[in-house]
PyMOL CGO cylinders between C-alpha atoms (Angstrom):
from pymol import cmd
from pymol.cgo import CYLINDER

trace = [
    CYLINDER, 25.02, -12.96, 3.32, 26.48, -12.32, -0.17, 0.3, 1, 1, 1, 1, 1, 1,
    CYLINDER, 26.48, -12.32, -0.17, 29.83, -13.58, -1.32, 0.3, 1, 1, 1, 1, 1, 1,
    CYLINDER, 29.83, -13.58, -1.32, 32.88, -11.47, -0.54, 0.3, 1, 1, 1, 1, 1, 1,
    CYLINDER, 32.88, -11.47, -0.54, 34.63, -9.99, -3.53, 0.3, 1, 1, 1, 1, 1, 1,
    CYLINDER, 34.63, -9.99, -3.53, 38.31, -10.25, -4.37, 0.3, 1, 1, 1, 1, 1, 1,
    CYLINDER, 38.31, -10.25, -4.37, 39.97, -6.85, -4.80, 0.3, 1, 1, 1, 1, 1, 1,
    CYLINDER, 39.97, -6.85, -4.80, 40.22, -6.35, -8.55, 0.3, 1, 1, 1, 1, 1, 1,
    CYLINDER, 40.22, -6.35, -8.55, 43.53, -4.47, -8.28, 0.3, 1, 1, 1, 1, 1, 1,
    CYLINDER, 43.53, -4.47, -8.28, 45.06, -7.38, -6.37, 0.3, 1, 1, 1, 1, 1, 1,
    CYLINDER, 45.06, -7.38, -6.37, 43.97, -9.86, -9.05, 0.3, 1, 1, 1, 1, 1, 1,
    CYLINDER, 43.97, -9.86, -9.05, 46.10, -7.99, -11.57, 0.3, 1, 1, 1, 1, 1, 1,
    CYLINDER, 46.10, -7.99, -11.57, 49.18, -7.67, -9.33, 0.3, 1, 1, 1, 1, 1, 1,
    CYLINDER, 49.18, -7.67, -9.33, 49.56, -10.98, -7.52, 0.3, 1, 1, 1, 1, 1, 1,
    CYLINDER, 49.56, -10.98, -7.52, 49.63, -14.68, -8.43, 0.3, 1, 1, 1, 1, 1, 1,
    CYLINDER, 49.63, -14.68, -8.43, 49.96, -17.68, -6.13, 0.3, 1, 1, 1, 1, 1, 1,
    CYLINDER, 49.96, -17.68, -6.13, 52.26, -20.67, -6.37, 0.3, 1, 1, 1, 1, 1, 1,
    CYLINDER, 52.26, -20.67, -6.37, 51.02, -24.23, -5.92, 0.3, 1, 1, 1, 1, 1, 1,
    CYLINDER, 51.02, -24.23, -5.92, 52.23, -24.16, -2.31, 0.3, 1, 1, 1, 1, 1, 1,
    CYLINDER, 52.23, -24.16, -2.31, 50.32, -20.94, -1.56, 0.3, 1, 1, 1, 1, 1, 1,
    CYLINDER, 50.32, -20.94, -1.56, 53.12, -18.38, -1.70, 0.3, 1, 1, 1, 1, 1, 1,
    CYLINDER, 53.12, -18.38, -1.70, 52.39, -15.02, -3.32, 0.3, 1, 1, 1, 1, 1, 1,
    CYLINDER, 52.39, -15.02, -3.32, 54.34, -13.80, -6.35, 0.3, 1, 1, 1, 1, 1, 1,
    CYLINDER, 54.34, -13.80, -6.35, 54.53, -10.22, -7.58, 0.3, 1, 1, 1, 1, 1, 1,
    CYLINDER, 54.53, -10.22, -7.58, 56.18, -8.38, -10.43, 0.3, 1, 1, 1, 1, 1, 1,
    CYLINDER, 56.18, -8.38, -10.43, 59.56, -6.95, -9.59, 0.3, 1, 1, 1, 1, 1, 1,
    CYLINDER, 59.56, -6.95, -9.59, 59.83, -3.22, -9.00, 0.3, 1, 1, 1, 1, 1, 1,
    CYLINDER, 59.83, -3.22, -9.00, 61.99, -0.62, -10.68, 0.3, 1, 1, 1, 1, 1, 1,
    CYLINDER, 61.99, -0.62, -10.68, 61.33, -1.20, -14.39, 0.3, 1, 1, 1, 1, 1, 1,
    CYLINDER, 61.33, -1.20, -14.39, 58.70, 1.40, -15.25, 0.3, 1, 1, 1, 1, 1, 1,
    CYLINDER, 58.70, 1.40, -15.25, 60.90, 4.34, -16.21, 0.3, 1, 1, 1, 1, 1, 1,
    CYLINDER, 60.90, 4.34, -16.21, 64.40, 5.72, -15.77, 0.3, 1, 1, 1, 1, 1, 1,
    CYLINDER, 64.40, 5.72, -15.77, 66.15, 2.70, -17.30, 0.3, 1, 1, 1, 1, 1, 1,
    CYLINDER, 66.15, 2.70, -17.30, 69.12, 4.71, -18.52, 0.3, 1, 1, 1, 1, 1, 1,
    CYLINDER, 69.12, 4.71, -18.52, 70.38, 5.35, -14.99, 0.3, 1, 1, 1, 1, 1, 1,
    CYLINDER, 70.38, 5.35, -14.99, 70.14, 1.69, -14.00, 0.3, 1, 1, 1, 1, 1, 1,
    CYLINDER, 70.14, 1.69, -14.00, 72.83, -0.88, -14.75, 0.3, 1, 1, 1, 1, 1, 1,
    CYLINDER, 72.83, -0.88, -14.75, 72.31, -3.71, -17.21, 0.3, 1, 1, 1, 1, 1, 1,
    CYLINDER, 72.31, -3.71, -17.21, 72.86, -6.20, -14.40, 0.3, 1, 1, 1, 1, 1, 1,
    CYLINDER, 72.86, -6.20, -14.40, 70.05, -4.63, -12.37, 0.3, 1, 1, 1, 1, 1, 1,
    CYLINDER, 70.05, -4.63, -12.37, 67.67, -4.70, -15.34, 0.3, 1, 1, 1, 1, 1, 1,
    CYLINDER, 67.67, -4.70, -15.34, 68.45, -8.37, -16.04, 0.3, 1, 1, 1, 1, 1, 1,
    CYLINDER, 68.45, -8.37, -16.04, 67.80, -9.31, -12.42, 0.3, 1, 1, 1, 1, 1, 1,
    CYLINDER, 67.80, -9.31, -12.42, 64.47, -7.46, -12.39, 0.3, 1, 1, 1, 1, 1, 1,
    CYLINDER, 64.47, -7.46, -12.39, 62.81, -9.64, -15.06, 0.3, 1, 1, 1, 1, 1, 1,
    CYLINDER, 62.81, -9.64, -15.06, 59.93, -11.96, -14.23, 0.3, 1, 1, 1, 1, 1, 1,
    CYLINDER, 59.93, -11.96, -14.23, 58.22, -12.37, -10.88, 0.3, 1, 1, 1, 1, 1, 1,
    CYLINDER, 58.22, -12.37, -10.88, 59.56, -12.72, -7.35, 0.3, 1, 1, 1, 1, 1, 1,
    CYLINDER, 59.56, -12.72, -7.35, 58.15, -14.52, -4.31, 0.3, 1, 1, 1, 1, 1, 1,
    CYLINDER, 58.15, -14.52, -4.31, 56.93, -12.43, -1.38, 0.3, 1, 1, 1, 1, 1, 1,
    CYLINDER, 56.93, -12.43, -1.38, 57.88, -13.05, 2.22, 0.3, 1, 1, 1, 1, 1, 1,
    CYLINDER, 57.88, -13.05, 2.22, 55.56, -15.11, 4.42, 0.3, 1, 1, 1, 1, 1, 1,
    CYLINDER, 55.56, -15.11, 4.42, 54.26, -12.19, 6.53, 0.3, 1, 1, 1, 1, 1, 1,
    CYLINDER, 54.26, -12.19, 6.53, 53.45, -10.20, 3.39, 0.3, 1, 1, 1, 1, 1, 1,
    CYLINDER, 53.45, -10.20, 3.39, 51.74, -13.21, 1.84, 0.3, 1, 1, 1, 1, 1, 1,
    CYLINDER, 51.74, -13.21, 1.84, 49.54, -13.54, 4.92, 0.3, 1, 1, 1, 1, 1, 1,
    CYLINDER, 49.54, -13.54, 4.92, 48.51, -9.89, 4.64, 0.3, 1, 1, 1, 1, 1, 1,
    CYLINDER, 48.51, -9.89, 4.64, 47.71, -10.23, 0.94, 0.3, 1, 1, 1, 1, 1, 1,
    CYLINDER, 47.71, -10.23, 0.94, 45.61, -13.36, 1.43, 0.3, 1, 1, 1, 1, 1, 1,
    CYLINDER, 45.61, -13.36, 1.43, 43.72, -12.03, 4.44, 0.3, 1, 1, 1, 1, 1, 1,
    CYLINDER, 43.72, -12.03, 4.44, 42.87, -8.60, 3.05, 0.3, 1, 1, 1, 1, 1, 1,
    CYLINDER, 42.87, -8.60, 3.05, 42.56, -8.99, -0.71, 0.3, 1, 1, 1, 1, 1, 1,
    CYLINDER, 42.56, -8.99, -0.71, 41.78, -12.65, -1.49, 0.3, 1, 1, 1, 1, 1, 1,
    CYLINDER, 41.78, -12.65, -1.49, 39.03, -13.80, 0.89, 0.3, 1, 1, 1, 1, 1, 1,
    CYLINDER, 39.03, -13.80, 0.89, 38.75, -17.31, -0.61, 0.3, 1, 1, 1, 1, 1, 1,
    CYLINDER, 38.75, -17.31, -0.61, 42.44, -18.03, -1.20, 0.3, 1, 1, 1, 1, 1, 1,
    CYLINDER, 42.44, -18.03, -1.20, 43.50, -20.21, 1.72, 0.3, 1, 1, 1, 1, 1, 1,
]
cmd.load_cgo(trace, "trace")
């Protein structure tokens, strides 16, 4: 049986920490910045860690060899 492939869209959207938690880019910074507060924009920089149930879903469905 051939190897399973990782979803290419998931490769671009998620990274994993050394302990196996999933990180994703924060939402809300694509457009419409003028209506958002400066505090909100500052807090939305970088990556954030996903919850454990969401991490399980990501690993099971999109990353077949990430365990």
